[in-house]
N, CA, C and O atoms as CSV, one atom per row, in Angstrom:
chain,resi,resn,atom,element,x,y,z
A,1,MET,N,N,13.623,7.822,-29.184
A,1,MET,CA,C,12.335,8.457,-28.941
A,1,MET,C,C,11.312,7.447,-28.433
A,1,MET,O,O,10.432,7.795,-27.645
A,2,GLU,N,N,11.425,6.185,-28.885
A,2,GLU,CA,C,10.457,5.149,-28.490
A,2,GLU,C,C,10.547,4.857,-26.988
A,2,GLU,O,O,9.524,4.628,-26.342
A,3,ASN,N,N,11.757,4.864,-26.433
A,3,ASN,CA,C,11.956,4.563,-25.007
A,3,ASN,C,C,11.390,5.693,-24.132
A,3,ASN,O,O,11.050,5.479,-22.969
A,4,ASN,N,N,11.297,6.869,-24.700
A,4,ASN,CA,C,10.862,8.047,-23.948
A,4,ASN,C,C,9.360,8.019,-23.659
A,4,ASN,O,O,8.910,8.612,-22.678
A,5,ARG,N,N,8.586,7.340,-24.497
A,5,ARG,CA,C,7.128,7.335,-24.366
A,5,ARG,C,C,6.626,6.747,-23.034
A,5,ARG,O,O,5.830,7.397,-22.356
A,6,PRO,N,N,7.060,5.552,-22.643
A,6,PRO,CA,C,6.537,4.980,-21.390
A,6,PRO,C,C,6.838,5.847,-20.173
A,6,PRO,O,O,5.981,6.009,-19.305
A,7,SER,N,N,8.044,6.406,-20.098
A,7,SER,CA,C,8.410,7.235,-18.948
A,7,SER,C,C,7.549,8.496,-18.904
A,7,SER,O,O,7.171,8.951,-17.824
A,8,ASN,N,N,7.240,9.060,-20.067
A,8,ASN,CA,C,6.360,10.232,-20.125
A,8,ASN,C,C,4.976,9.886,-19.595
A,8,ASN,O,O,4.373,10.669,-18.861
A,9,THR,N,N,4.474,8.716,-19.965
A,9,THR,CA,C,3.160,8.263,-19.496
A,9,THR,C,C,3.180,8.112,-17.980
A,9,THR,O,O,2.251,8.536,-17.293
A,10,ILE,N,N,4.257,7.499,-17.461
A,10,ILE,CA,C,4.398,7.310,-16.010
A,10,ILE,C,C,4.421,8.668,-15.310
A,10,ILE,O,O,3.765,8.861,-14.286
A,11,ILE,N,N,5.185,9.607,-15.874
A,11,ILE,CA,C,5.276,10.954,-15.293
A,11,ILE,C,C,3.904,11.627,-15.313
A,11,ILE,O,O,3.501,12.248,-14.330
A,12,ASN,N,N,3.192,11.504,-16.430
A,12,ASN,CA,C,1.858,12.107,-16.555
A,12,ASN,C,C,0.894,11.528,-15.525
A,12,ASN,O,O,0.145,12.267,-14.887
A,13,VAL,N,N,0.912,10.213,-15.365
A,13,VAL,CA,C,0.042,9.548,-14.380
A,13,VAL,C,C,0.406,10.012,-12.976
A,13,VAL,O,O,-0.470,10.309,-12.164
A,14,PHE,N,N,1.710,10.072,-12.698
A,14,PHE,CA,C,2.191,10.512,-11.386
A,14,PHE,C,C,1.728,11.939,-11.095
A,14,PHE,O,O,1.237,12.234,-10.005
A,15,LEU,N,N,1.891,12.824,-12.088
A,15,LEU,CA,C,1.468,14.219,-11.929
A,15,LEU,C,C,-0.040,14.308,-11.712
A,15,LEU,O,O,-0.513,15.114,-10.910
A,16,LEU,N,N,-0.784,13.483,-12.426
A,16,LEU,CA,C,-2.240,13.455,-12.292
A,16,LEU,C,C,-2.631,13.049,-10.873
A,16,LEU,O,O,-3.487,13.679,-10.252
A,17,VAL,N,N,-1.996,11.988,-10.366
A,17,VAL,CA,C,-2.270,11.502,-9.007
A,17,VAL,C,C,-1.926,12.582,-7.987
A,17,VAL,O,O,-2.691,12.827,-7.055
A,18,VAL,N,N,-0.773,13.226,-8.163
A,18,VAL,CA,C,-0.344,14.289,-7.246
A,18,VAL,C,C,-1.349,15.444,-7.270
A,18,VAL,O,O,-1.707,15.991,-6.227
A,19,ALA,N,N,-1.798,15.806,-8.479
A,19,ALA,CA,C,-2.764,16.899,-8.624
A,19,ALA,C,C,-4.077,16.556,-7.927
A,19,ALA,O,O,-4.643,17.387,-7.217
A,20,ILE,N,N,-4.560,15.326,-8.131
A,20,ILE,CA,C,-5.812,14.874,-7.504
A,20,ILE,C,C,-5.671,14.895,-5.982
A,20,ILE,O,O,-6.570,15.351,-5.276
A,21,LEU,N,N,-4.536,14.397,-5.482
A,21,LEU,CA,C,-4.280,14.389,-4.038
A,21,LEU,C,C,-4.254,15.807,-3.485
A,21,LEU,O,O,-4.841,16.084,-2.439
A,22,ALA,N,N,-3.570,16.702,-4.193
A,22,ALA,CA,C,-3.462,18.095,-3.751
A,22,ALA,C,C,-4.838,18.747,-3.685
A,22,ALA,O,O,-5.158,19.433,-2.714
A,23,ILE,N,N,-5.649,18.532,-4.713
A,23,ILE,CA,C,-7.008,19.091,-4.768
A,23,ILE,C,C,-7.859,18.512,-3.634
A,23,ILE,O,O,-8.608,19.235,-2.977
A,24,TYR,N,N,-7.734,17.197,-3.414
A,24,TYR,CA,C,-8.497,16.516,-2.362
A,24,TYR,C,C,-8.135,17.068,-0.986
A,24,TYR,O,O,-9.008,17.382,-0.177
A,25,LEU,N,N,-6.815,17.183,-0.735
A,25,LEU,CA,C,-6.349,17.684,0.559
A,25,LEU,C,C,-6.780,19.131,0.767
A,25,LEU,O,O,-7.211,19.513,1.855
A,26,LEU,N,N,-6.658,19.933,-0.295
A,26,LEU,CA,C,-7.058,21.338,-0.221
A,26,LEU,C,C,-8.556,21.437,0.069
A,26,LEU,O,O,-8.990,22.244,0.891
A,27,GLY,N,N,-9.331,20.605,-0.617
A,27,GLY,CA,C,-10.774,20.592,-0.432
A,27,GLY,C,C,-11.177,20.223,0.985
A,27,GLY,O,O,-12.029,20.881,1.583
A,28,THR,N,N,-10.563,19.164,1.529
A,28,THR,CA,C,-10.887,18.733,2.891
A,28,THR,C,C,-10.448,19.782,3.901
A,28,THR,O,O,-11.128,20.011,4.901
A,29,PHE,N,N,-9.297,20.427,3.635
A,29,PHE,CA,C,-8.796,21.468,4.538
A,29,PHE,C,C,-9.760,22.645,4.576
A,29,PHE,O,O,-10.109,23.136,5.649
A,30,ILE,N,N,-10.190,23.098,3.397
A,30,ILE,CA,C,-11.119,24.224,3.295
A,30,ILE,C,C,-12.447,23.856,3.952
A,30,ILE,O,O,-13.033,24.656,4.681
A,31,PHE,N,N,-12.915,22.629,3.684
A,31,PHE,CA,C,-14.190,22.174,4.241
A,31,PHE,C,C,-14.135,22.130,5.765
A,31,PHE,O,O,-15.061,22.590,6.433
A,32,SER,N,N,-13.043,21.574,6.324
A,32,SER,CA,C,-12.913,21.462,7.776
A,32,SER,C,C,-12.796,22.841,8.415
A,32,SER,O,O,-13.362,23.088,9.480
A,33,ALA,N,N,-12.055,23.744,7.758
A,33,ALA,CA,C,-11.914,25.112,8.272
A,33,ALA,C,C,-13.267,25.816,8.267
A,33,ALA,O,O,-13.635,26.489,9.230
A,34,PHE,N,N,-14.002,25.650,7.165
A,34,PHE,CA,C,-15.330,26.253,7.024
A,34,PHE,C,C,-16.287,25.686,8.070
A,34,PHE,O,O,-17.055,26.423,8.689
A,35,GLN,N,N,-16.229,24.364,8.258
A,35,GLN,CA,C,-17.101,23.680,9.210
A,35,GLN,C,C,-16.785,24.148,10.632
A,35,GLN,O,O,-17.688,24.384,11.435
A,36,HIS,N,N,-15.489,24.277,10.931
A,36,HIS,CA,C,-15.059,24.701,12.263
A,36,HIS,C,C,-15.534,26.129,12.546
A,36,HIS,O,O,-15.932,26.453,13.665
A,37,ARG,N,N,-15.486,26.973,11.516
A,37,ARG,CA,C,-15.879,28.374,11.645
A,37,ARG,C,C,-17.378,28.480,11.919
A,37,ARG,O,O,-17.812,29.328,12.699
A,38,ASN,N,N,-18.160,27.625,11.281
A,38,ASN,CA,C,-19.626,27.687,11.381
A,38,ASN,C,C,-20.187,26.592,12.293
A,38,ASN,O,O,-21.342,26.191,12.148
A,39,GLN,N,N,-19.369,26.114,13.228
A,39,GLN,CA,C,-19.794,24.987,14.066
A,39,GLN,C,C,-21.001,25.360,14.928
A,39,GLN,O,O,-21.947,24.581,15.047
A,40,ASP,N,N,-20.966,26.543,15.523
A,40,ASP,CA,C,-22.059,26.984,16.390
A,40,ASP,C,C,-23.374,27.034,15.621
A,40,ASP,O,O,-24.403,26.550,16.093
A,41,THR,N,N,-23.327,27.624,14.436
A,41,THR,CA,C,-24.526,27.739,13.598
A,41,THR,C,C,-25.037,26.360,13.231
A,41,THR,O,O,-26.237,26.094,13.305
A,42,ASN,N,N,-24.115,25.473,12.829
A,42,ASN,CA,C,-24.496,24.116,12.442
A,42,ASN,C,C,-25.143,23.381,13.609
A,42,ASN,O,O,-26.134,22.673,13.430
A,43,GLU,N,N,-24.580,23.550,14.808
A,43,GLU,CA,C,-25.136,22.886,15.988
A,43,GLU,C,C,-26.549,23.386,16.259
A,43,GLU,O,O,-27.448,22.599,16.556
A,44,LYS,N,N,-26.740,24.688,16.155
A,44,LYS,CA,C,-28.068,25.272,16.373
A,44,LYS,C,C,-29.070,24.722,15.366
A,44,LYS,O,O,-30.191,24.358,15.720
A,45,ILE,N,N,-28.643,24.668,14.097
A,45,ILE,CA,C,-29.521,24.181,13.028
A,45,ILE,C,C,-29.876,22.716,13.266
A,45,ILE,O,O,-31.043,22.337,13.170
A,46,SER,N,N,-28.869,21.885,13.579
A,46,SER,CA,C,-29.113,20.452,13.763
A,46,SER,C,C,-30.015,20.213,14.969
A,46,SER,O,O,-30.908,19.368,14.916
A,47,THR,N,N,-29.790,20.952,16.060
A,47,THR,CA,C,-30.631,20.817,17.251
A,47,THR,C,C,-32.066,21.201,16.913
A,47,THR,O,O,-33.012,20.531,17.326
A,48,HIS,N,N,-32.217,22.281,16.162
A,48,HIS,CA,C,-33.549,22.747,15.750
A,48,HIS,C,C,-34.245,21.688,14.899
A,48,HIS,O,O,-35.435,21.426,15.078
A,49,THR,N,N,-33.501,21.077,13.971
A,49,THR,CA,C,-34.058,20.044,13.091
A,49,THR,C,C,-34.495,18.838,13.911
A,49,THR,O,O,-35.570,18.285,13.678
A,50,VAL,N,N,-33.668,18.428,14.869
A,50,VAL,CA,C,-34.003,17.289,15.735
A,50,VAL,C,C,-35.280,17.602,16.507
A,50,VAL,O,O,-36.166,16.756,16.627
A,51,GLN,N,N,-35.364,18.820,17.026
A,51,GLN,CA,C,-36.548,19.237,17.784
A,51,GLN,C,C,-37.799,19.178,16.906
A,51,GLN,O,O,-38.852,18.715,17.345
A,52,GLN,N,N,-37.677,19.645,15.671
A,52,GLN,CA,C,-38.805,19.604,14.732
A,52,GLN,C,C,-39.236,18.166,14.478
A,52,GLN,O,O,-40.428,17.862,14.448
A,53,ASP,N,N,-38.243,17.273,14.292
A,53,ASP,CA,C,-38.541,15.859,14.049
A,53,ASP,C,C,-39.268,15.258,15.243
A,53,ASP,O,O,-40.222,14.500,15.071
A,54,MET,N,N,-38.826,15.589,16.447
A,54,MET,CA,C,-39.450,15.069,17.660
A,54,MET,C,C,-40.891,15.558,17.761
A,54,MET,O,O,-41.792,14.789,18.096
A,55,ASN,N,N,-41.101,16.835,17.471
A,55,ASN,CA,C,-42.448,17.415,17.503
A,55,ASN,C,C,-43.353,16.728,16.497
A,55,ASN,O,O,-44.515,16.442,16.785
A,56,LEU,N,N,-42.811,16.466,15.312
A,56,LEU,CA,C,-43.567,15.804,14.255
A,56,LEU,C,C,-43.951,14.396,14.696
A,56,LEU,O,O,-45.087,13.966,14.496
A,57,LEU,N,N,-42.994,13.673,15.301
A,57,LEU,CA,C,-43.253,12.310,15.781
A,57,LEU,C,C,-44.329,12.329,16.861
A,57,LEU,O,O,-45.244,11.505,16.851
A,58,ALA,N,N,-44.215,13.270,17.791
A,58,ALA,CA,C,-45.195,13.400,18.871
A,58,ALA,C,C,-46.577,13.689,18.291
A,58,ALA,O,O,-47.576,13.131,18.747
A,59,PHE,N,N,-46.632,14.556,17.292
A,59,PHE,CA,C,-47.889,14.922,16.643
A,59,PHE,C,C,-48.505,13.716,15.946
A,59,PHE,O,O,-49.716,13.506,16.010
A,60,LEU,N,N,-47.655,12.914,15.272
A,60,LEU,CA,C,-48.150,11.744,14.544
A,60,LEU,C,C,-48.667,10.670,15.500
A,60,LEU,O,O,-49.583,9.922,15.158
A,61,HIS,N,N,-48.088,10.593,16.686
A,61,HIS,CA,C,-48.495,9.553,17.644
A,61,HIS,C,C,-49.857,9.854,18.274
A,61,HIS,O,O,-50.561,8.934,18.690
A,62,HIS,N,N,-50.231,11.127,18.347
A,62,HIS,CA,C,-51.491,11.495,19.014
A,62,HIS,C,C,-52.721,11.083,18.243
A,62,HIS,O,O,-53.841,11.330,18.689
């Protein structure tokens, strides 16, 4: 029974790493899919924000 303990720990650590990797990959996949789906909206929003910043800078310079 004593010899069984270290291998169980190794298996647990391995499973933990695999689980973390799986969650990470799933998360990035979902995020990229979501981002790709809403790319047009994001571009519009970012362009609008840049325009607002430029207007603010122009206003501050006057």
